[in-house]
Every structure is written in C-alpha cells, then in structure tokens.
N, C-alpha and C positions, 0 to 999 in steps of 0.2 A: 504494500500500500504506500502511496506517495506521502511525503511528509505533511503536505498541506491537508490531505484527507485525515491523517492521524490527528493533526492539531484540531481539525474541526470536530472529530469524534470526542476528543478530550474536552473541548469546550462544551459540546452538547451534553456530556455526561457529568463532568466534575462540577459544572456550575449548579447542578441540581441535587448533588448527592446529599447535601445537608438538609434539603427540604423535601426529600422523596416521600416521607410519611406525612402527607398533607392532611388537613382536616376534611375527611371524606364525608360522603352522603350519609343519611340516616341508615341504620341497620334495618334489615327486613322486619316489617311489622309483625307482632304476634297476633294470634287469632286468625280467623278465616281470611283468605285472600279477597281483596276487593279492588275494583278499578272503576274508572269513569271516562266518559268521552263527552266533550262539548261539541254539539252539532252546529256547524256553520253553513251559511249559504255561500254561493260562489263569489260574493263580495266580501266574505270574511266575517260577516255579522253572526254572532252567536244567537241562535233561535231555539235552542233546546239542549237537552242533555240525556245521556244514557248512563245508568249505574249497573255494575256487574258485581255479583257476590257469589263466591264459590261455596256451594253447599254439598259437601261430599263429592259425588261424581257429577252432580248437576251444577249448572250456573243459573242463578236467578238474574233476569234482565228486566229493568224498568226503564221505559222510554217516555219522555215528554218532549214535544216539539210543536212549534207554532208556525203559521204563515204558509201552510201547504193547502193545496186544493182538496176539497172534500172527496172522500172515497178511500179505496184501498191502495196502499203503496208497498211495493217490494222493498225488502230490507235484508241486507247481507253483510257479512264480515268479508273484507277484501284483504288481499295478500300483503300489501305493504302499508306501513304507517306514514302515508304521504297524502295529504289533502291538497294536492297541487294539480294544475292542468297536466294532461298527458295523453298519450295515444291510447285509445280504446281499441284493442286488437280486433274486437268483433266488428267495429265500424271502420277501422283503419283511418281514423282521423283524431285530431286533438279535441278532447272534451273536458268539461269541468270535472275535476277530481279524477282524471284519468291516471294520475300518478299513483293512485292506490292499487293499480293493477286489476287483475281479474279476481274472481271469488276465491277465498281461502279454501284450499283443497288438500288437506293433510292426508287423506286416503288415496290421493292421486287417481280419483275416479274419472276425471275428465268428463263429468256429466252433471248437468243441473237437475235437481230433483226437489222434493218437498222437504219440509222441516223435520220430518220423522224418519227420513231415509238414513240408513247407516252410512258412515263416511266412505265405505268401499263402493257405495252405489250412487252417492251424490255429494256435491260440495259440502264440506263441513260448515262453510259460511252461509248456507241456505237457511235463513231464519223465518219465523212466522211473519205474516204481513202486519203492517201498521194501518189502523183504521183512523181516518181523520174526519172530524165532525164538520158541520156547516160553518162553524166559526173559525175553521182552519187549524184547530188544535187537535193533535193526535196523541194518544197515550196507549201504551201496551205494557203488560206485565206477564212474563212467562218464565218457565224453566226449560233448560235444554241440556242434552248430553252431546249435542253436535260439536260444541266447542267447549273449551275450558280456559281457565287462567293459568294452567300449568300442564306440562306434559306434551305429548306429540301433537295434540290438537290445540295447543296454547295460542290464545289470540292477543296476548299482551304485545304492545307496540305494533299492532296492525290497525286497520281502520274499519269503521262501520259506516255504511252508506245507505241512505234512503233514496229511492227512485221515484220518478214522477207517476208511474202507472202500477197497476196490479201485477202480481207475479203469477204466471200460469203453471209454475212448478214443473215444467217439462221441457221447454224450449232451451236449447243450448245457445250461447253460454250463460244468459242472464234472465231467462224466463220471460222475455218480451216485456220487461218492466220499465223500459223507457230511460229517460235521462237521469243522470246522477244529480240530485237536487240538494242533498245535505250530506255532510261528511264530518266525522269526528275521529280523532286519534284515541286509541284505547290505551290509557295510561294507568299504571298501578297506583293505588292510593298510598300515601305516606312512605314513599320509597324513591330514592334517586340513585343514579350511578353515573360514572364518567366513562365516555367512550373515547378511545384513541382511534381515529380513522386511518386507514391505510390507503396508499395512493393507487395501487394497481387494480384494474378491473377484473383480473383473474387471479387474485392472490391466494384465496382459499387457505387462510392461516391455520396451521395445525398445532405447532409447538409454541411454547412461550417459556422464557427464562428471564431471571432478573439478576443483574450485576449490581449489588448494593454499593460497591466501592465507587461506581461511576454514575449511579442513579439511572441506569439504562435497562430497558426491557428489550429483549430480542424475540422476534417471531419469524417463522419460516413458512414458505409457501409449499403446500403439498403438490401443487400443480406444476411448478417450474423450478423450485429450489432457491428462489430469491430469499434473502434474509435481510430483514430490516432491523435497525436500531431505533428505539423510541425513547425520547427523553420523558421519564415518568412524571416529571413536574410540569413541563411546558407542553408536552405532546408532540414536539417537533420530531419528524420522521426522516431518517436518511437510509439509503441503501447501503447496508453493511457489507454484503457479499452477493454479487450477481450469481444467479443460478447458472449451473454449468461449470463452475470452478472445480477443476479436477474431477469432472464427471458427475457433479452433484446435480441431479435433475429433479430431486424431490427432497423436501425437508420436513420431517415429522417431529418426533420428540427432540427437544433441545434442553441442554443443561450447561451451566457455567461452573467450571471447577475452581479449586482454590487458587490456581495460577491465573485465573481470568480468561482461560481458554474456553471456547464455545464448542461443545460436542453436539453432533447432529446425526440422528438416525435417518437412514436413507430409504426406508420402506422397501419397495419391490426391487430397488437396485442392489439390495443386499450389502450395503456399505455403511460405514460410520465415518463421518468427516470431522476433522478437527481444525478449528480456525484459531489464529492467534488473537490476542486482545485488540489488535488493530484491524482484524478482518482478513488478514492474509491466510491463504490455505496452508496448513502445516502438513496434513496428510489425509489421504482417503484410504481407509482400510477395507478390504474386501473379505467378507465371510467366505468360508469354503464353498466352492460351487456345488449347487444341488438344485433340483427343481423348486420353483416357486418360493424364493426367499421373501421375507417381509420383516425387516428390522424396524420395529415400531417405536420403542422408547428406550431410554437408558438412564443410568444413575451412577455418578461417581461416588466412591466410598473413601473413608480416610486413609486406607492403606494404599491408595493409588490405583485401585481397580476401577473399572467401569463395567457395569453389568448391563446387558442388552437383551430385550425381549424380541422374540421372533414369533409373529402371529400366525404363521402357516407351517413352520417346521418345529417339531417338538424339541427344541433345544434352547437352553439359556446360555448366551455367549458371554465371554469376559474379555476385556481388553487389558493387557498388561504389557508394559514396555513397548507400546505402539504395535502390538500384535493382537489380532482377534483370534480367540480360540474357543472351541466347545468346552463349556464348564459343567453343565448338568444336563444329562439326557433325560428329558421329562417323560419319555416313554417308560422309564423305570420308576416313576413316582405316581402318587395319586392323581396328578394332573393329567386328564385325558383330552387329547385334541380331537376336535370334530370339524364339521363343515364351517366355513366362514372364518372370521378372525378370532383367534384364541387369546393367548396372553397379550396384553396391551400395555397399559400404564404400569410403571414400576417406581418405587421409592425405597428408601433405606432408613433405618433408625440412625440417630446421630453418631453412634459408635460403630456403625457398619456391621453389627452382629446379625441383624435380620434384614431381609428384603421383603417387601410387600408388593404383590402384583395381582392385577385383576384380569379375569378371563372374560372378555367381552361377550362371547356367544353363550356363556352359561351363567354369568352373573356371580361367579364364585371369586372370593378373595382368598389369596394364599399367602402364607408366611414361609419363607425359606431361610434356613440357618446357614450363614456363610461359612461357619466353621465345620459343621457336620454334614451339610447338604440335606438335612432332614426337611421334609415338606409337610406342612399342616394346613388344613383348611380352616380359615378364620370364620367365614360366614358365607351365606348365600344371599340372593336378592338384589344384587347390584347389576342387573341386566343392562347391557350396552355401556358398561363401565369402560371408560377410556383413560384419561389422565388421572394421576393420584398426586395429592400433596399432603404430607404428614406434618402436623403442627402440634408438637407434644404428643398427647394421647388421642388427639382428634385427627381423623383422616377425612379429607375432602375428596370426593369422587365426581369427575365430570362424566355425566351419563348422556352421551351424545344424542342418539335418536330420541331419547326421552326428554331432552331439552331442559334438564335440571342439574343442579349441583347437590349431591347427597352429602350429608354430614354423618359420620360414623364415629362413635365413641369406642375406643379400643381398651382392652384390659392392660394391666401393667406390663405383661410380657408379650403383648401384641398377638396373642393366640386366639382371641375371641373379640367380637365386635357387635355393637348394637346400632342399628339405623335410628338416628335421632330425628332427622327431618330432611325434606327435599325442597329445594328453593328454585323457582323459575327466574329469580332475580327480576329484571325488568322485561323479560321476554327473550329467551335465548334462542339462537339459531344454530343448533348442532354444536354445542360446546365440547371441546376436546381435551384441553390440558389446563393446568393451573400454575400460577406463580404467586408468591407471597411478597408483599411490600409492607413491612410494619404490620399494622392492623388491617390491611386490605388484601383482598384476593383479586387476581386478574385472570380472565379467561378469554381465549380466542373464540369468537363466534364463527366457526370455520365454514359452515354451510357445505360440508363435504357431501351431504346428501344431494347436492345439485351437480356434482361431478358425475360423468363427464359432459353431459349435454343439457343440464338444467339451466335456469336463469336465476343467478344469485341476486340477492338484494345488496346493492352497493351504496356507499363504500363498505368494504369489509371493515370490521372493528375488533379491537380488543376492548373488553369491558371490565372496569375496575369498580369494586364495591366493598363495603365493610364486611368483615368476617361475621358469621352468624352462629 
C-alpha cells in the first residue's frame, strides 16, 4: 500500500479511537414489540397513522386515515421502506410512492392473493381492505399472521401503502387496486440504531470485525471480495483491499488478530487470506484440494492458532505458522454433516481453551476443547445460526434467514446454554456476523438471500445498536 493511503487509513482510524464507544441509541424495549407508521399523501402531509402490536404469532393492526374517497381501498405492506417516487414495475412508469417497490413477498410466491392466503401462495403484504366513510375517514382494526414484526416475514423498516381502489384479491401484481395514495414507513417504537452505508451496489457484506486500536470496522463482500474500512465514529468508508488481491474473490468471516492483521475466510475458494494492518496482502493460504470447499468463518486464539470452519467438508482446519492444516475430523465426532451449510460461525473463550461453533442447517451449538479435541453439544434451537460473538457468558447469534439476533446465556464452563431472547433490532435483512464496540453490537445486513439474481435493497448497511 502506498504511503499516502496508509496515512489516510491512520487518520481515518486513530482520530476516532478514543471516541468509538459513543452514546448509542436506546436499548431494545421490553415487553411486546410495537411499531407505527405515519401515513402521508404525495405532498408529504400526514393524514393518518397505523399502529402495529405483536401478539404472539399475530400482529394487531389499527389504521386511521382521512381525506380519501368513500368506499373500499386496497392496503398492502410493500418491500422497501421508501415513500418516494419511483418506477412501478407493473406500469413501467414513475408513480407516487413507487420507491416502496412491489408487495412484500417473504414466501416468494410471486402471486397476489387474499389476506388469508399463506405466504407460499400469496404476498405476505396482502392485507384486508380499508373501508372509508362518506366523510373521507377510514378506520380498520384486525389481526394477521401474514406479516410480523420479527422473523422471516418481518415488516419493520418496510412501508404500508393505501391504494385508490378496491382490491380484487386475485389480479397480479396488485389486485387492480389503483394508484398509491398514502404511504407510511413502518418504524419500531422506542428503538433506534445507527446504520453505516456502504458504497457498492453489489457489496453483499458478510463478515465484520473491529480494530479497537484504530476505531475501524472492517466488512467484506461475499460477492466480489472487496473489503472496506469504516470509521466507527464518523462512518467514513474507504476501500481497504480490492477484491481479487491474491485471488480473493469472496470475503466471508473476518477477524482482526493481536498484531492488527485482518484474517479473511474465502468461502467456496477454499482459502484464508491475511492482510497487513495497512491492507497489503500478506498471504493467501489454500486448504487441501477436495470437492466443494467452503471456508466460512475463523477465530484467532492466544496461542497463535487460527481455527477455521468448513461448511461443506466435515473438517475443522487450523492455521499455524502460515500453514493451513486439518485439525479435527468431524466425521469422528458427534457433529454430523448433512445437506446445505453445516458448521458456520465460530468463536473462542478468552483463554482459547474452548471453541464454540454453530451448525446452520441443524441449529445445534457445539463446544470443542482445544486441548483434548472433545466435542459436546451445548444446545439446540439456533436454526440458521450464522455468526457468533461471545461476551463473557453471553453468546450473541446472528440467525440469518430468521432475521434476528439471538441472545444465549451460557453456563460457567460453556457446556450448556439457554435462549434468553431474539431481537429483530430495527428490521434486519439477513444478518450474518457480529462485532462488539464497547457496549454496542454491529451486524452486517448482508441480504445474501438475494444472491445471485435477486434485487437487494441498497445501500447495503452495517447496523450498530446497544447490547440487549
């Protein structure tokens, strides 16, 4: 790396190192989740509101709005949290509130249907109609399981739209319900978080790591291997290492070691990359050739080892002295590999005695003794478990497709755990990994579910929030 770039990185990071633990947003509220949306017309005037309250598996929805024509009006949750003009794909023209995109469709049904149809058969965002009286005022109150404030069908940070006409509950894509006449962003009550936007339209950030000495966050693209440095205080972003350096075409799990070097798991390339503190490539280590490698995450330990998970080959790898070697044949342990992605996130106890790793396709959390190689199941129930972060006896788990962060309380010897709560934060989009900044957590909203051919919501962001 040129001296000028190194100087820039030092300025970017060291200027904020002392203030990295900023006074962040409120912690997640206790009690049932709730949210609200202020309904605006196309001039921006607020003419109503919607309140949402999570009640078990149901969401209670209460709508009040004025200034509409009498009769029935279609009402839907839309994909994006943007009440801006944009192109309506159905009409291929710019319309009011077109920035909200199409109907929210978590079941990928690609079909418009009624408010009682399951998400596999109709859009999750297909809600009951709103009835407006002769005075132009409409009210509605109902419960639904079509959408939620948490989980795979979570609607936080999306939008709710009221249309000019009735919904026929059958015509694709919008039920012939006419123009978009009111729009509101669905915002969680009593909660705030900070987003760090990323510049690339195809970033798909998967890993995140924090260098406390310089106040820098690092995140890497699963799609092209680009790695960014983000000033945790100012949010300023710079390209730390361009994808393709020494063959790095994908960047998954990231960790910063005690020397300030950045370690990068290369996914299907079967590689581990090491970058110097100034971003220069030190080495790219290739795991032994075999079919279908997938090096997913890694963790340095105090003895100088770096342990690496492989999600498709039943082997735990170890890097020592810049050589990657097979360390534990998982086929000889209670961990049984199956279809899909297996071991994923990995972390270690502060002394390096135990590793904790989660199996994405089974939801099982495992403890591995680095001295004896003994393997013990800690708990079940962490389906779609991706990245892990250990904070004392608390383990945070990013559960990607479930769009929540799980909090697990571990026993003193890390051999059992209890799920304490699951947090959707402000509305997560396929969260993958976690980093800790003082009392805050940071998670990439990777949107890996949109790879390779989906339409991601941009800009991609890292989201920072208080620990819970």
